[in-house]
Structure formats: structure tokens, C-alpha cells
N, C-alpha and C positions, 0 to 999 in steps of 0.2 A: 355451538359455543366452543371457545378455544379450549376450555378445560376438558370437554368431552373428546375433542380431537387429540389432545395431549395424552389422555388416558388410552385411547385406541392406538396411538403411536407407540406407547410403551409396551402394550400387549403385542403389537407387531414386531417390535424390536426383540422381545423375549423369545418370540417364535422364529427369530432369524429372518424375518421379512424386512430387511433393512431398507429396500427401495420404497416399500409401502410406508414404513415409518418416516422416512425423509419427506415423502409427499404429504402425509398427514401433518407433520410438523410445519411444513411450508404453508399449509392452509391455516393452521393455528396462528402462525406468525402474521399472516395477512389480517387476522382479526385482532391480534394483540402484538403489534410491532415493537413494543418496548419491554418485552419479557426476555431478560437475560437467560432464564432457564430454558426457554424454547430454543434459543440460538445455540446454547451449549449442548442440548440434546441432539439438535440436528447436526452439529459438528461431529458428535460421536457416530451418528448414522452414516455420515459422509466418510468417516475414517473406515468404517466397515465396508463401504462400497468402493474404497480406494480413491475417493474423490478428495485427495489431500489438500489441493489448493482451495477448494470450496470449504473444507473443514477449517482451514486457517482463517478464512474470511468470517465464518460463523463464530469462531472462538474470539476473534478480534472484536466483533460486534457485542458479544456477551460481556467481554471485559470493559468495553465502553459503557455499557448499561450498568454493570455491577463490578467495579474494580476489585472487590473483595471476594469474588467467586473463585475459589481455588481450582475447581474442576475445569473451569474455562481455560486457565493457564496450562493445566495438565493436557487438555485436548489439543491446544495449540502446540505445545511441546511435542506431543506424540505425532501429530501430522507433519511438523517440521522435520522431525527425525526421519520419517519415511521419505521426505523430499530431500534428504541429505542437507538440510539447512541447520547444521549443528549449533552454530553460534546463536542464531535466533531461537532455536529450541531451548538451549541452555538458559538464555536470559529469561524466557517465559517460565521455565521450570523452577528457577531459583526464586522468582516472585511467588509462585504457587507453593513452594516448600516453606516459605516464610509464613504463609497464611495457614498451611496445614502441615506442621512439622511432624505429626504422627503418621502421615501417609508415606509408606516406604516406597511407593511407586516413583515419587519424585527423586529420591536418592538413587534408585536404580537407573532411571533414565539420565540423570545428570552424569553419573559415572560412564554411561554409554557414550554420551556426548563428549566427555573429556577424552575418552579413548579415541573416538573418531577424529576429533580435532587434532590430537597429537599425531595420529596417522597421516592426516592431510598435511600437517606442518612438516613432517619428516619427508614427505614426498615432493615438497616444493623444490624447484630447481634453485641452486645457489646463483644469485644474480651476478656475484663478482666473478664466477667462473664461466659465465657465458662468453662465447667466442663469436667472431663474425659469421661462423658457419651456422649458428643456431639463432642469430638475431638478424632480421632482414630490415633493410631500410624501406622508407615509404615508397620510393620509386620502384622497388621490387615487388610490391604488393599489388596484384591486379584485382580491381574490384570485381566481386562476384555478381553476376546478373541477378538483380533483385526485383521482384514484382510485388512486393508486399503492399505497396501503396496502390496497386492496380487491382489486386485480387483480395477479396475480403479475408481477414484473418479469422481463425476459428473462434468466433464469438457468437452469442445468440443472434438469431435472425432479426433483422430490422432493429439494430441497436438505437437507443434513444438519442445518443450523442455520437458524432463522428470523431474519430481520433486518427492522428498521424504521428510519425516519429522521424527524426533525423539524428545523425550522430557525428561526434568528433572523436579523435583518438582516445580522449579521457572520459567522455560522458555521452549519454543518450538523452535526448530531449523528447518527451512525449507530450503532445498537445491534445487535449480534449476540448472540442469546440462547443461551448455552452454559454449563452449570454445571460448576464444579470443574476448570477448565482450569489446568494449570501454566503460569506465565508464559513459561517457556522454549519452549513448544510454539506460541506465537503470534508470527507475524512480520507486521508491517504496513509497507508502503512507500508513500510519497506522491510523486506526480508533479505536473506542472502541472495536469493534468486526468485523472489516473489514481489510483485507489485499488487497492492490491493487498494482499489479506489471505490468509494461509496459516495453517491450524491443523493441526498434525501431531502427534497423540497416538500414542505407540507402541502397536501392536496394533489400531489403528483406521484406517479409511479417511481419507486426508487430505482436508481441506476447503479449497477455493480460491474466492475471490470477488474478481474483477478487473474491476469496471465502469469504463467511461470515463464520467466524471462529467458532469452537466448543464452545469456551469460550471467556470471555472478556480479553483484554490485556491492558497494560499501554503504550499508544503511545509514550510518551516522553522518555521511557526507552528502546524502541525498536531500533534496528539498522540493517544495512546490509553492506555487503562488496562484491565488484565485484572482483573475483579472476580469475586466468588464465583459470580455467576449470569449474567454477561454480559461481553462485550468492548465497551467504549464508545469510539468513535472520534470525535474532534472535528476537523472540517475547516474551516479558516479561509478564508472566501470572498475571492477577489481583488477582487470587486466586490460591493457590497451590493444584489444583485438577487434577486428571488424565483425560486427553483427550482421549476418545476412538476412535476419528477420527480427522482429521484436520478441516473438515468443520462442520458447524452447522447441528444438527440433530433435526428435529421437534419432539416434544413429547418425548424428551430424559429423561431417568430415573434420579432421584435426585442423585447427586454424593456426596460422603463423602469427607470432608476436611481432608487433610493430615497434620499431625503434623510434620513439617519438622525437628524440633529440635530433635525428637526421632529417626530419620533415621540414620543408620550407614552403613559402607562399606559392611557389610554382608547382608543388607536388602535393596538393591537398587531396584527401580521400574523397571518393564519390559517395554522396549520401543517398539512401534509398528515397526515391521520389518519383512521382508521375509527371513532374514538370520537365520541360526541355533542358538539355544540358547547358551549362554556362551560368547557372544561378550561383551567386556568391552568398552562401547561407550565412556566413559570419557578418557580412555587411547588412543583410536583410534583418538578422536578429538584432544587431545594434540599432538599426533604424526603428524597429518596433519598440525596443526598450526606450529610445529617446521620446517617441510619440507618447508612450504610456506615462513616462516621467513628466512630460510637459503638459499632459492633459489637465485642463483646468476644471476642478470640481468644487462644488460647494454643498452645504447642507449635509444630508445623510450620506450622499455619495462621497464627500470628502472625508467624513468620519469613518465610513466603511474602508476607504483606501488606507487611512491611517492605521486602523486595527489589522487590516490584511498585512501591512508592513511589519507590525509587531509579531503577528502570528508566523509570517514567513521566515523571520530571522530567529525565532525562538527554538529552544531545545524541546525534546519530547515531553518532559514533565510540564513545562509551561503550556504547551499546546493542549495537553490533557486537562490541565486546570482551567484553561479558557473555555474549552468545549463543555466540560462538566458544569462549571458555574453558570455559563450562559443558558444551557438547556434547562437545568434544574430550577433556575430562578425566573424562567419564562422571559429571558432577555433583559432582566433588570440588573444583573450583577455580572461583571466580567473580571475574574481573578486570574492572576498569573502564578499564584503560590499553591503548588500541588500539595505540599505538606499541610496547608491550612484547609483545603477543600476536599482532599482525597479520601478522608476517613468519615466524612459526614455529608448530609444532604445540604445543599445551598438553598437557603430560603430567599424568596423574592424581597426586594427592597424598593418601595415606591419612592418617587421623587418628593421633595419637600412640598407640603401643601396637598398631597394626594395620599390615597390609601389603597392597599391591595385588596382586591375582592375576588373570590372564587366563584365563578359562574357555574351554575348547575342547570342542566337541560331537563 
């Protein structure tokens, strides 16, 4: 039983057996995948094991299942601080503090984030004072040999879905190849240097992809779309530098900033790829978008495409409202008002002439 495993996990945690605790909690989650408490507890175990990216993913899942759980925000904030994701940490901690104003840990960590953010801001170079000596043009940047698309990245063996990426000076595009996914089964969360992707299709093993990214991104400018054959994720770079891989590389060499304004069509950057040279990625991307736009759909497929469009262009609160209302109502309610659905459970609503029934086995 999940409750027995949870009890044993807490005993292991008290005895400082954090790896055992995490393993027991994983077993409990497999039996009860909708328990926010289990995910929040595993996040804490992962923090103790210094698995901070995994801890953020667990805390995110706990928040999705129970947006009012203060300790889930605390654990997300704690893990993000350890990852030096101070803006993301502060945002989570402020929500947690509003839910548990008596908990002094939130105040302490928020102050720590403010100090670190101030230090980072003070160390940023003054863009107006940059001279030609410290800004290089696109033609001066020599692409670094990259084999990220030829050699598996550090992910679990035999991943369920294949992924690739390419980049432009201002963004990185990550593609996860998965056909026929319902938009409601895909959850994507963006941090300052973290990408968290969860795909949970009923009846299938869940897929999780949580890399710490090579460089920092701007979360509020990132977006994703669930298409008929893939999930396309666009990461807005915080700095126009060339990523030599998708994931963070320890002790990486100092990279040169690219002066985007001096780039032209004849001096485009080389994108990481296993394809032969000479592929015009911009042209290929435009062609794919035209094909997707012109794709003729009807029935449920057309309706799904319509809702994907709404979801893809929505802000974070609207997406959370759509996810929460759809899941809690068993697919009968889809709300975009987070203030309305965020504080209560969304009950199912049967179509006219029909009634809701709860089936018991």
C-alpha cells in the first residue's frame, strides 16, 4: 500500500537514509500518482541528495496537484536557490509566503534571493559601454564542433520519446517527437536555467525530461505548442550566445557574445545537427509551420487544434486554470479564469440531456 511505503520513507528520511526514502516514495507514487504530498516529500529527499533539478520537477508536480500546498513552493524555492535560479525561486517563495505567512523560512529565503539578484544585477556589464573589442560580429564567431545530435545526452536509457534541438541567436527550439498527444497530457515549466517537461498519457508510462540548460533563458518569453506529431518548445535566450549543447556543461569555456545586429543572411550561425551542411533551418521551419497551418482538420481534431492555439498563446495563470479545470472535471469543463478555479475543486458538468455518473469498480 502507498501509505505503508510513505510511512517507511519518512522513517528512512529521519534516519538520514535519503536515497532509500526517495526510492520508497517513488514506489508510493507509482501506486498513487495523484498525491501532492508524495511529490512534495520526494522533492525534499532529492534536495538532501543534491538532485536539485529533480526536486524542482517534483515540487512543480505537487503544485499542479495542490496549488494551496505551501511546502511545495518552499521546496521549489529551496532547490532553485541551490541552482542559482533566484528569480524563479523568489516567485515560488512569494506564493508560498502568502499561503503560510507565519513561516519565517519564506522570509529568510526571499531576502537571500533579493541579495543574490542585486549582486547579479551589479555584475552585469553596461551595454552602452561595450566597445568593438568586447563585442564580436557573427562572422568572427567560429561554430564549435558539436555532436549533441549524434551522441545521446545524459538522459535515462531508452527514452520514451526522441528529442532534438536547434538554435538561432535569440532562441533555442527543442522538439520532442510524439504523435497524437492530447494537449492536456503535456505540462511544460520554465525556470531561469531549467526546462521541465512532463507527458502523462493515461494507461502509459509517464515521460519526464528535466535538463538544466546550457545557458539562461527568459521564462516569460518562452512558449510551447503540442502539434499532431511533436511538442515544439521555444526557449528565449537571456544572452545571444552560441549553445554548444542543450544541457549545462560544468567548467564550460567562456563564450563570446554575438552582435546580432551585424548578422546577415550570408553569415548565419551553424545549428547543432546530424544532417549534412547546407540545410536552411529558417526555410524548413517556415515550411513546416505553413503545412501545420494549412492542415485541414474536422471533428475532435479541429477542436483540439483550436484549444491548443488558445493554450499556446495564454499566460501562465490561464494555462493553470485550463489544466486544473479539465483534469478535475474529467474533461467536461475548460476554464481560463484562474481566480475562479484556483481556490476550489472544479466539479464536472454534463451536457444538456445527460447526467454525470461516478462509476465504482
